[in-house]
N, C-alpha and C positions, 0 to 999 in steps of 0.2 A: 503494499499500500504505499503510496507516494506521500512524503511529509510536505504537506501543503505550506506549512509555516517556513521551512527551509527553501522552498522552492520560491516563496514570495520574497525572502531576504535576498536571494540571489537576483531574481529579477529586478528588484528595487535598486540593487547595487549597479546593475548594467543599465538603468533607465528604462526598464519596461519588458516589452515582450520580444526583444531583439533576439536573434538567434545567430549562433557562429560569431560571437563578438570577440574581437581580439585587443588585447592591451599590452603595452609595455610599462611594467611597474619596477622602478628601482633596478633597470637593466635585466629584468626577467620577463620573458614573454609569457601571457596568460591568455588562454582562450577558454571562453565560457559559451556553453550550447545546451539546448535541451535535446536529450535522447528520448524520442518518442516511444520506442520499444520497450523502455524500462520506465517510462514515466518519471524521468528525473533530470534534474540540471546537473552538468558535468563541469567541474572547473579542472582544467589542466595547467599545471604550473611547471615551466622549464627552467627549473633551478640551475641547470648547467650552463645557462647563457651568462651567468655572472661568475667569472672565474675566480673572483675573491671569495666565494662561498665555499666551504667544504663540499665534498660528494654528498649529497642529499641522502642516499641510502645508507652512509655511514653514520648519519646522526639520526636515524630512525623515521625520515620522512619518505614520501613517495611523490610521484609527480601527477597522479590523478586522483581526484576526489569528487564526490557526488552526494546528492541529497538523500538517497536511500540508505548510506552508510554514515554520513557525517551530519550533524545538526548545524546548520548555518544560521547567523544572526547578523543583521544589518543595523547598526546605530551610528549616527553622526558621520555618515560617509564611510565607515568602515565596514567591511565584510570580514566576518570572522568564522572560525570553525576550529574544532579540536580534532586532533589524530594522535591516537595513544596518549601520550602525557604532554602533548606540545598543542600550543594554541598558535594558528596561524591567521594572520590579519593581513588584509589588503586595503591600503587607504585610497579610495576613490575620490578623494578632495583634491 
């Protein structure tokens, strides 16, 4: 069952119903889109774009997140979600 609140948070962050939206956030490419087959919003974060960051897999992160497995919130221009013991935030301001 889709998490309507998480889907709404991601949609609000990207400005509505847009699909296949791409951003560059602090030298990191981020792609946001709706996956109709799974009824979820997907956020792909290409951590490797920023060579100053450690390898994301060595610090317990991954590159793909979605509203069926992570709870997303959006407040004051910041989209946030937790993965394992980490909080990931993207500032859309």
